Structures are given as structure tokens and as C-alpha cells.
ZAKE-73420 format. One line per field, with one value per residue (C-alpha): residue in one letter; x, y, z. Coordinates in Angstrom, 1 decimal. Layout:
BEGIN
rest A|...
u X|...
v Y|...
w Z|...
REM end
This chain:
BEGIN
rest M|S|E|Q|I|E|R|L|L|Q|I|M|A|T|L|R|D|T|D|K|G|C|E|W|D|R|A|Q|N|F|K|T|I|A|P|Y|T|I|E|E|A|Y|E|V|S|D|A|I|E|R|E|D|M|S|E|L|K|E|E|L|G|D|L|L|F|Q|V|V|F|H|S|R|M|A|E|E|I|G|A|F|T|F|T|D|V|A|R|A|I|S|D|K|M|E|M|R|H|P|H|I|F|G|E|E|D|G|T|M|G|E|Q|R|W|E|A|L|K|A|R|E|R|E|A|K|G|A|T|S|A|M|D|G|V|A|R|S|L|P|S|L|S|R|S|D|K|L|Q|K|R|A|A|R|V|G|F|Q|W|P|E|I|D|G|P|L|E|K|L|T|E|E|L|A|E|L|E|A|A|Q|T|P|E|E|K|L|M|E|A|G|D|V|L|F|V|I|V|N|I|L|R|R|Y|G|V|D|P|E|Q|A|L|R|A|S|N|G|K|F|E|R|R|F|Q|A|M|E|A|L|N|G|G|S|I|D|G|L|N|L|N|D|Q|E|D|L|W|Q|K|V|K|N|S|E|C
u -48.7|-45.5|-44.4|-44.6|-42.8|-40.0|-40.0|-39.6|-36.9|-34.9|-35.4|-33.9|-31.0|-30.2|-30.1|-27.8|-25.4|-21.9|-21.2|-24.4|-26.5|-27.5|-24.9|-27.3|-28.9|-25.6|-24.4|-27.3|-27.2|-29.8|-29.3|-29.6|-32.7|-34.5|-35.8|-37.3|-39.0|-40.6|-41.7|-43.4|-45.2|-46.6|-47.5|-49.5|-51.3|-52.0|-53.5|-55.8|-56.9|-57.7|-59.5|-57.6|-57.4|-55.3|-52.8|-52.8|-52.0|-49.0|-47.9|-48.2|-46.0|-43.4|-43.5|-43.2|-40.2|-38.6|-39.0|-37.4|-34.5|-33.7|-34.1|-31.8|-29.0|-29.4|-29.1|-25.8|-24.3|-25.7|-28.2|-31.5|-33.5|-36.9|-38.2|-37.0|-38.9|-42.2|-41.7|-41.0|-44.2|-46.3|-45.0|-45.7|-49.2|-50.1|-48.4|-50.4|-53.7|-53.9|-57.7|-57.5|-54.5|-54.1|-56.2|-57.2|-60.7|-62.2|-61.5|-58.6|-59.3|-56.8|-55.6|-54.8|-53.1|-50.9|-50.0|-48.9|-46.8|-45.3|-44.2|-42.7|-40.7|-39.5|-38.3|-36.2|-34.6|-36.7|-36.1|-38.3|-41.8|-40.4|-38.4|-39.5|-41.0|-39.4|-37.4|-38.2|-42.0|-43.4|-43.0|-46.6|-47.1|-44.2|-45.3|-48.7|-47.1|-44.7|-47.5|-49.7|-46.8|-46.4|-50.1|-50.2|-47.8|-49.9|-47.9|-50.6|-53.0|-56.1|-58.3|-58.0|-57.8|-54.2|-52.9|-55.1|-53.6|-50.1|-50.7|-51.3|-48.1|-46.0|-47.5|-46.3|-42.9|-42.7|-43.6|-40.9|-38.1|-35.2|-32.8|-33.6|-32.7|-35.1|-37.8|-37.3|-37.6|-40.7|-42.4|-41.7|-43.3|-46.4|-46.9|-46.2|-49.0|-51.4|-50.9|-51.7|-54.9|-55.8|-55.1|-57.6|-60.2|-59.3|-58.0|-54.9|-52.7|-51.1|-54.5|-55.9|-53.1|-53.3|-57.0|-56.4|-53.6|-55.9|-58.7|-56.4|-54.9|-58.5|-59.9|-56.7|-56.9|-60.6|-59.7|-57.3|-59.8|-62.4|-59.8|-58.6|-55.9|-54.0|-54.6|-51.2|-51.7|-55.0|-55.1|-55.9|-59.5|-60.1|-58.3|-60.5|-63.6|-62.5|-61.7|-65.2|-66.9|-65.0|-65.6|-69.4|-69.7|-68.7|-71.4
v -17.1|-15.7|-14.6|-18.3|-19.5|-17.1|-18.1|-21.8|-21.1|-19.1|-22.0|-24.3|-22.0|-21.7|-25.4|-25.8|-23.0|-24.1|-22.1|-22.2|-24.8|-28.4|-31.1|-33.6|-31.3|-30.1|-33.7|-34.7|-35.0|-35.7|-39.4|-39.6|-37.4|-39.1|-42.0|-39.4|-37.8|-41.0|-41.7|-38.4|-38.9|-42.2|-40.5|-38.0|-40.9|-42.6|-39.4|-39.1|-42.8|-42.2|-38.9|-37.2|-33.5|-32.4|-35.1|-34.3|-30.6|-31.7|-34.4|-32.1|-29.6|-32.4|-33.1|-29.4|-29.3|-32.1|-30.0|-27.0|-29.3|-30.6|-27.1|-25.7|-28.3|-27.6|-23.9|-24.5|-26.1|-23.6|-25.9|-24.3|-22.6|-23.1|-20.3|-22.2|-25.3|-23.2|-21.6|-25.0|-26.6|-23.5|-23.5|-27.3|-27.0|-24.1|-26.0|-29.2|-27.2|-25.3|-25.4|-23.6|-21.3|-21.1|-20.5|-24.1|-25.4|-28.7|-30.9|-32.7|-36.3|-39.1|-39.3|-35.5|-35.7|-38.5|-36.7|-33.7|-35.8|-37.8|-34.4|-33.5|-36.8|-36.3|-32.7|-34.3|-36.7|-39.8|-42.5|-45.4|-45.8|-46.9|-43.9|-41.6|-44.3|-43.7|-46.6|-45.7|-46.2|-49.1|-52.3|-52.9|-49.2|-49.2|-52.5|-51.1|-47.9|-49.9|-52.1|-49.0|-47.6|-50.8|-51.1|-47.6|-48.7|-52.0|-54.3|-56.2|-59.2|-58.3|-60.2|-60.9|-64.6|-64.0|-63.0|-65.5|-68.2|-66.7|-66.7|-70.5|-70.8|-68.7|-70.4|-73.7|-72.3|-71.0|-74.5|-76.0|-73.4|-75.0|-72.3|-69.3|-67.1|-69.0|-68.9|-65.1|-64.4|-66.6|-65.1|-61.7|-63.0|-64.0|-60.7|-59.1|-61.0|-60.4|-56.6|-57.0|-58.8|-56.1|-53.4|-55.0|-54.7|-51.0|-51.7|-50.0|-53.0|-50.8|-49.6|-53.2|-54.8|-51.8|-52.5|-56.3|-55.6|-53.4|-56.0|-58.9|-56.7|-55.8|-59.3|-60.9|-58.3|-59.3|-62.9|-62.2|-60.2|-63.1|-65.4|-63.3|-61.3|-64.0|-67.1|-68.6|-72.3|-72.8|-75.4|-74.6|-75.7|-73.5|-70.6|-71.1|-71.0|-67.8|-66.2|-67.2|-65.7|-62.3|-62.5|-63.2|-60.5|-58.0|-59.0
w 36.3|34.8|38.3|39.6|36.5|37.0|40.7|39.7|37.2|39.8|42.3|39.8|39.0|42.7|43.1|40.3|41.3|41.7|44.8|47.0|45.1|46.4|46.1|44.7|42.2|40.9|40.4|38.1|34.3|31.7|32.1|35.8|35.7|33.1|35.2|37.7|34.7|33.7|37.2|37.7|34.4|35.8|39.1|37.1|35.3|38.8|40.3|37.3|37.6|41.2|40.3|43.1|42.0|44.9|44.2|40.5|41.1|43.1|40.6|37.7|39.6|40.0|36.3|35.5|37.7|35.6|32.4|34.2|35.5|31.9|30.5|33.2|32.4|28.5|29.2|31.2|28.0|25.7|24.0|24.8|27.5|29.1|26.9|23.8|25.0|25.5|22.2|20.4|21.7|20.9|17.3|17.0|18.2|15.9|13.0|13.9|14.1|10.7|10.8|14.2|14.0|10.3|7.2|6.4|6.8|8.0|11.1|12.4|11.6|12.2|8.7|8.5|12.0|10.9|7.6|9.6|11.9|9.0|7.4|10.8|10.8|7.3|8.1|10.8|8.4|9.1|6.5|7.9|9.0|12.3|12.9|15.9|18.0|21.5|22.8|26.4|26.1|28.0|26.0|25.3|24.2|21.9|20.4|19.7|18.1|16.0|14.7|13.9|11.8|9.9|9.2|7.8|5.0|4.5|6.5|8.5|8.0|6.2|8.8|12.5|11.6|10.7|14.2|15.9|13.9|14.6|18.3|18.3|16.4|18.8|21.9|20.4|19.8|23.4|24.5|22.4|23.5|25.3|26.5|28.6|25.6|23.3|26.0|26.3|22.5|22.0|25.0|23.5|20.1|22.1|23.7|20.3|18.7|21.5|21.0|17.4|18.3|20.8|18.3|15.8|18.6|19.3|22.7|24.1|25.4|28.3|29.5|29.2|31.3|33.8|34.4|34.7|37.2|39.3|39.1|40.2|43.1|44.3|44.2|45.8|48.7|49.0|49.2|52.0|53.9|53.6|55.2|58.0|56.3|54.5|52.1|52.9|53.7|51.8|49.3|45.7|45.8|48.8|47.2|44.0|46.2|47.7|44.3|43.0|46.0|45.4|41.6|42.1|44.8|42.1|39.6
REM end
């Protein structure tokens, strides 16, 4: 394994070499590479959802290459190396599992886990419960995390009736919005409250919407197939009939 890691590190070093490297790789920086890193993570997730182990192996390699790429650029400016990255995550995992790698007893429940992470944030200088929630997360996931942080310090409705009533209020405000800016903000408030409601049911909003997207895509394609490849030109009633046929066929 170490031989292949060294081989990969050397490939990256060669690609970034100022004399014999690749023009594209040499021209990149952290900000230009970041979108590719996010894309590769999503492709890993997609391979997992499709249960394609061959694809997963390839996508994990692509994601690992992103780690190597960032590490190489950091090494070039004297910030850190790939070895430092590996050491840092190893140290963190051992520290976060004192009942496994240390002398503490017990199990790693959610409360204990969050206490450990809170101490890490404090050590990094965090002053707010909101600190440390990555801004680059998908919006639904970030909303969920922000609300969970707020709930840990008691900022949440005691019962689900609260967010349900709030949803009705926000929908009315969206309906009354006049300008594009107002509609954008009110639409965001609607989504934010929906995330709150889903959180109360223990549902991950990102996974829920991904599942619904997949279901809609599958059913729409089935409608097209039933109508000879396209539903273009059908009236709404005929489209609804097709939708119900597809939906009932899944039952």
C-alpha cells in the first residue's frame, strides 16, 4: 500500500513540476481545484447509491487524488504535506475515540461525541454555536446542521406544532412577496422551516430530496416510455392519467 501511495505522490509532484509538468495542473490553485473536490465527493456518493463497487473504487481514487493535489500545493508554499494530513486525521480519530484508543470506558453516544467536537471547536477559538459549519455544504444540509447547533443550546420550538404553524406563516409571506428579492428571501424561509420540520421527524433533508428527485425522474421517464418516448403535446388530464398509471404500477 505504501508503495502505491508514494507512486501517487510522485505522479502529483511530476504534474506540478515547473519544468516538465502539465500546464493545466501547474496553473491550478486551491480555489480552482475546490469545485472538482466537491464534484468527486458527489460522484463517490452516487456510486454508493448505485451499489457499483467497480465505480466506487475508481471514484474513491479520484477523491484521493484531490487530497493529494491540495496537499502538494500546500507543500509547495511550506504550509503542510500529505504526511501532515494523514497524521492530523489519525490524531483526531484517536482523540475522538478515547474509549477505543485511550483509557476511558463506555460507548460513543451522540452526547459524548458532540462534547468532544465542541471541545475541538473551542480549542480552535470558536465563540459561537454556529462556528465551524462549512459554508460550502449543500444548502439543505447546512440548514439542518445550523438548526441542530441552535437546538443544542435550547433554541427550538418545544413541540412540532411550532414549525408547522411557522410554515403556514412563511407560505403566506411568500404569496404576498412583491419583488424578486422578497420572493427569494421568503422562499428561503419556507425551505428553512421545512428543514426544521423534517429534523423533528429524524429525516435528513438532503437525502429526502435526493430520493424524491430520483423517484420523479424514474416516474417521468416511465410516462415517456408509455407514450412512445415523449409526453410533449399531451393535455394535463392525459399527463395525469399517465402519472397515475406509473404510480400505481409501483405499488
